[in-house]
Each structure stands twice: as C-alpha cells, then as structure tokens.
C-alpha positions, 0 to 999 in steps of 0.5 A: 664363483669358483669353478673347476674343470678337469681334463686328461682322463682316458684309457691307458694300459697298466704301467703307462702314464697319464696326466690330469689337469684342473683349470681353476677360476674364480678364486681371486688369489692363489691362496688355497688348498688344492687336491685330487680325489678319486672314486672307484666303482662301489667305493668311497671317494678318497684323497689321492694328493694334496697341495697346501696353500704354502706348497706342502704336499701329501699323497695317499700311500697307494700312489706315493712315488708314482703320482705328482701334484703340481702347478701346470704350465698354463696359468691357474692350472694344476696337474696330477702326473700319474706314472706306472699306473695300475688297474686299481687306479681305475676311478673317476678323479675329481679336482678339489679346492678349499678356500676361505672355509668353502669347498669346491669340486670339479665334475670329475674325469674318468681314468681306466687302466687296463691290465 
C-alpha cells in the first residue's frame, strides 16, 4: 500500500522560504510520477509542480522560478522548495503519486504566508 506523508508546512512572512517534504512508502520502485498540488480556501485544487518518472519537471506559471521539486536527501523523500513566497501561495499543499494507473494522495500540510 502506497503511503504519503507531508511535513514542513507552517507560517512564513511574505518573501521568505519554506521547504515541504513528502515521505513516500510502499511504491516498491522509484518508477512513478510525483507532484505537489495545493488548495486555497474556496478554490479548486491545482497542480503546483510535477516530476515525471523520467525526471522531467513542470511547474504552474504562478510558481515557476520560485518553487523547485526534487528528491530529498533522505531516501524515498521528495521536497518542494518554495522561495520568495507570496500571500497568494497560502494553501494546503498535497503530495501526490501516480503509479500503475493508480493515484495516491497525502493528507496535506498547511502553508500560510503573511503580508
């Protein structure tokens, strides 16, 4: 069973950095697509950053150049480095994995950026 656990959320002033982590277990291999989504209050969940199985990345226009998705230093951990945060980045951030036509979600971690 695939299990995802996010960590690293919190409150940060505008312009500051924050790093989210997602611990991935149960996939059996490293062959999966991994992504971060977010959902702001009253809005739909949206894709923030994606890292494909072959290593290609894609970012939402609103975060390109400020956010970076990558493998973490710990085994089976993925990170989302968020720099120059803005109040509009405030949301619950979710870790997502897609493998063998099945999708898996973490429980989410809250990020609040104060102006």
